[in-house]
C-alpha angles and dihedrals in degrees: 000000000000126000092249091052091049088052096052089045088050093051091046091052091048088050094050092049090049089051093048092049090049092049088047092052090050091053092043101054097065087063096046096042099077091049091048089050092051093047092048091048097042099037117012103040094050091050091046090050092047088052088049096050091045091066093051137068089246109182125161112256095009141085121289108218120178110256099173110207095349094110091050092048091047088056091059091054094041107106090189089055093049091050089050090053093053090045088053097050092046091049094044097046093055094036088057100038095046096053091041093054094042093041095052087046091050091047095054089048095049093047088069122089112249138141117287091006089148092053091045091050093051094048090049096054095046098094091062089053091068124081116255093238092055090045091048091052094050094049089046088062091045092052095053106127093225107023102029122114093224098064087044092058090046092053092043086063099041100261125128116254119257129227089222110182091000093074123071092216093056106028095091094047090048093053089047088056089055094049092046090053096050099038106036087086092060091055089046092053093051096043090045089054090053093047089051091057096051118115115246095217096083091051095049090050091047089053092051089051089054101251119161129225096269093049091050091050094047098044105028110018102041099046092045095048094038095102089056091049090052091050092050090047092052091050093046094046095049089046093049093047093057095040106139111138102061093043094047095048096046100039111001083222094305167177084065102313096323095119099027105129126181090271095056095044096050087049091053092042095049102035108023097034096029095222099140098168095055089044090051090054090054089050090055095048089047093052091051090051090052090050095050093051094044088054093050092053092049087057093049089051087071096052116057 
């Protein structure tokens, strides 16, 4: 066959392939369209409307004039918002680090074979099965200065009682303790799944070389399970950033504004003061903050 005939045949084959692809796309879109409409209605439209409200003075029952970036500029000058950002980062950092450290430790312990290991694992993950509001109500009763069981236990061993969530100096650490108690099991389950998938050969070689337990954990287990730890950190960090229910139930953002995170402040702004435009600007800034932190963790996932 001549080169000209080969070129014609190649063009015809390319045209037929393009036609088949076009026909496939026309048959494919009717199945994709419902999902695309749902995604647009549930995700894209609310975000677009939030952006729209954030550039307006949107107060319930009043006019909605366009104000441009005035709401965002006011956020920079708002001392209460700056304080809420700091408290959010403080709460998030410790509510992420503490469950991570304890969850990795628990996963290593539960990986070992011991009597009643299955029962111990079941008991350990029970806190994460309860709803945050129910957990918050139980801990609120335990934190009571006079009637709470925690102060009773402290005084029974000779320690002074604590103010817990009723003191501005201890409220955030106390809330971190509640988050750590409830969500350490989640980290443990993720890391434990990673540990179960690790190969045995590196450990056998390390034992032959005379490595001890810490050396094997530092140089074999930790690098291999690092991607699972980062996944657990991302889930825990995003969940800690958006924590609202437990803080609101236990403290309502108090005492004063000592536990007022961004979530509590924007709830008060939008649904107590009915300033939806300013609250929407807080939501947008909060979303950008979460996005930046998540991108940082994704980079860390590649570097054990």
